[in-house]
KOLMIZA-538894 format. One record per residue (C-alpha): residue in one letter; x, y, z negated. Coordinates in steps of 0.001 Angstrom, whole numbers, padded with zeros to 6 digits, always signed. Example, Ala and Ser with C-alpha at 12.3 -4.5 7.8 and 13.67 -1.06 7.14 Angstrom:
BEGIN
A+012300-004500-007800 S+013670-001060-007140 
END
This chain:
BEGIN
M+124347+073322-112720 K+122547+074440-109934 N+118912+075094-108748 K+117701+076868-105583 Y+114543+078701-107337 L+115298+082277-106701 T+112969+083250-103570 F+114557+083846-100475 F+113125+086055-097674 T+113918+085631-094268 T+114015+089117-092381 I+113651+089995-088714 I+113601+093721-088141 F+114436+094173-084480 S+113534+091406-082691 Y+129942+080633-076778 S+128856+077647-078387 F+127424+077470-081405 S+125740+075571-084533 Q+122841+077122-086101 S+121200+075350-088901 I+118997+077624-090591 V+118204+080665-088026 S+115161+079500-085061 T+116279+080666-081021 E+112760+081376-080513 A+112266+084975-079836 E+109554+086097-082246 N+107821+089361-083682 K+109704+091910-085981 K+108896+091392-089522 L+108361+094420-091928 I+111058+095635-094295 I+109386+097962-096687 E+111726+100606-098711 E+109765+102284-101195 F+111127+105127-103487 T+109275+105155-106662 G+109694+106137-110771 I+108635+104965-113346 S+107234+108507-114574 C+105498+109239-110924 Q+102131+109673-111567 Y+100847+108400-108418 C+103261+105946-107648 P+100831+102751-108814 I+098708+104110-105285 G+101889+103005-103636 H+102494+100523-105463 T+098684+099051-104615 I+099165+099835-101052 V+102619+098253-100550 Q+101226+094888-102106 N+098037+094930-100215 L+100481+095263-097124 L+102197+092209-098370 D+099246+090131-099362 D+097361+090438-095898 N+101451+089564-094568 P+102357+086864-096509 G+106278+085562-094398 N+105836+088824-092386 A+106393+091560-094846 F+108535+092547-097776 A+109331+095529-100233 I+112208+096676-102038 K+111338+099437-104169 I+114005+101632-105026 H+113535+103121-107753 E+115785+107361-107502 G+115026+110679-108177 T+113287+113217-110993 Y+111039+110846-111503 A+113570+107692-112258 E+116690+109274-113712 G+117070+109676-117404 F+114152+107987-118594 N+114132+104148-120492 P+114408+101621-119137 D+116563+102594-116401 F+115955+101137-112922 T+118271+103237-111353 T+121149+101876-108823 Q+124042+103810-107366 W+122761+103184-103730 G+119098+104775-104325 T+120043+108295-103847 N+122108+107313-100841 I+119302+105447-099446 V+116085+108071-100062 S+118709+110972-098382 Q+119401+109104-094947 S+115138+109012-094709 N+114900+112795-095249 N+112226+112197-097838 G+111788+116007-098665 G+111235+115334-102047 S+107682+113135-101069 Y+107087+110567-103658 P+105502+107613-103450 S+106860+107595-100292 G+109541+105063-097937 T+110403+103587-095186 I+108937+101285-092201 N+112341+099516-090717 R+113681+102853-091159 Q+111714+104043-087700 V+109964+107124-087316 F+106672+107300-086684 P+105532+110709-086277 S+101452+110320-087318 A+102629+109143-090589 S+105639+111388-091310 S+106284+112607-094814 N+108064+115554-093419 G+106858+117558-090276 G+106939+114648-088267 T+110595+113773-087830 S+111724+112155-091163 I+111399+108238-091281 A+110127+108352-094904 L+106234+108355-094781 G+103901+109249-097567 W+100876+107014-098832 T+098845+108765-100903 N+095116+107182-099645 I+094715+103650-100104 D+091826+104190-097140 N+092723+104881-093496 N+096144+105671-094314 P+098912+106330-090829 F+101604+104016-092969 I+099351+101065-092923 T+098543+101250-089018 A+102169+101728-088011 A+102817+098881-090496 E+100196+096785-088708 N+101292+098031-085105 L+105021+096991-085728 L+104290+093296-086278 T+103429+093504-082571 Q+106376+094103-081321 S+109688+091920-080235 S+112167+091396-082174 Y+115777+090892-080592 V+116954+088947-083271 N+116025+086856-085731 V+117535+086486-089247 G+118013+083489-091234 I+118821+082691-094814 E+119502+079641-097886 A+121182+080612-101287 D+122315+078260-104043 L+122695+079417-107889 N+124876+078091-109871 I+123009+078337-113363 D+125763+077984-116067 S+128322+080303-114123 R+125105+082775-112647 E+127158+082707-108950 L+124908+082937-106139 T+126436+081151-102869 I+124287+082916-099746 H+124318+081748-095991 V+123384+084137-093575 E+122781+082900-089942 A+121585+084921-086897 Y+120575+084338-083191 Y+120323+087651-081177 T+117411+086413-078379 A+117662+089056-076540 S+120694+091990-076124 S+120748+094477-079199 P+120288+098541-077408 E+123178+099393-080402 S+126756+097889-079942 T+126653+097628-083554 N+124478+096262-085962 L+124310+096398-090005 L+123625+093321-091727 N+121951+094149-095428 V+121419+091364-098207 A+119478+092968-101040 I+119197+091800-104661 L+115855+092356-106324 Q+114146+091712-109432 N+110514+090977-109718 N+108021+091058-112780 T+109869+093453-114913 I+107347+094486-118241 A+108105+098173-118503 P+106167+101927-118411 Q+105195+103215-115710 S+102543+106932-115595 G+099597+106994-113401 E+096842+105979-112506 G+097215+101838-113686 G+100333+102020-115013 S+100662+101582-119298 N+103448+100210-121186 E+102895+097047-120161 Y+102779+097962-116402 N+104776+094849-113604 H+107329+095978-111842 T+107628+094201-108972 H+110614+093597-105620 R+113444+096233-108277 L+116198+097177-105862 V+119166+096251-108603 D+122052+095595-106058 L+123301+095190-102303 I+125616+092719-102103 T+126857+093780-098611 G+127648+097746-099254 Q+125463+100792-099092 W+124766+100770-095519 G+125790+096636-094889 D+128008+094396-092959 E+128919+095459-089324 I+128009+092929-086822 N+129855+093632-083492 N+128596+090838-081375 T+124962+092111-080137 S+124719+090596-076991 A+121903+088388-075485 G+122646+084540-077201 S+125358+085638-079971 F+125226+083791-083425 I+126687+085184-086608 D+127009+082762-089229 R+127976+084584-093050 Y+128549+083914-096440 Y+128385+085723-099279 T+128905+085286-103005 Y+127639+087623-105691 T+127571+087095-109336 I+124120+087811-111450 P+125360+090159-113845 E+123255+089564-117253 S+122016+093072-117171 Y+121302+096041-114860 N+121617+098918-116363 N+120776+097156-119901 V+117943+095632-118423 E+117906+091724-118382 A+118689+090200-115629 I+116348+086850-115611 L+117278+084372-113106 E+114155+082978-112127 N+112764+086751-111179 I+115572+087507-109421 E+114917+087933-105369 I+116815+088163-102116 V+115908+090304-099078 N+117986+090263-096191 A+117712+092637-093058 Y+118911+094040-089810 T+119485+097656-088872 D+120959+099567-086030 Q+124319+101515-086378 N+122235+104601-085753 L+120466+104359-088946 K+123859+104642-090801 K+124530+107475-092760 G+126213+108657-095764 S+129485+107522-096872 
END
């Protein structure tokens, strides 16, 4: 039995013959991928959650969040929302131990950097007049060189996902190699959260639970204008992640592109 009730996001970080079917060939602007570094024992993280949710609400279809539970505010607590991927993602951002913080399309925004103006990690503790919000809004006006489309089928009985990703380069990438990332998220998990607005019945949204394409993504080597990329992935959703039930209707998929020069770690 198959059902397409998962939430799928088409994301555009940077904006021969082919038979594309789910991706646009028209030039578009960038979309936002917000990687939010958080934890259930982080006192100020609910403020960060609010800021990110406001951006999602203000930019439907153009902004997407990946919440990464990592570090001392996330490790060793119950429930365990950490993943095998979070430590390296946070480390390559050079966030300097600031929580809540995160990245926007893994770009440097000196006015909002959480660690001296050179880190891709941005701090966001003020809901109003936040340089993080200004950086995000400015990015949405920039052109993208690649469009990405995604669709997926879920077999409810076997819990197997078949994911189809297409990418079309409306312009050439500045890098000879790009990286395609496909992330699995879980939405609407009720659990404790410290801090203002936190409680034992807090709704944790857009949590990263797995990366289908590994730590840094699937390499794309055809990055010139007019290139068409067509990839299929299969993935079986487990019954749980770290003993937290994986509820099928709360699973989300986000796909994103990054430049090769942002690949860090091992």
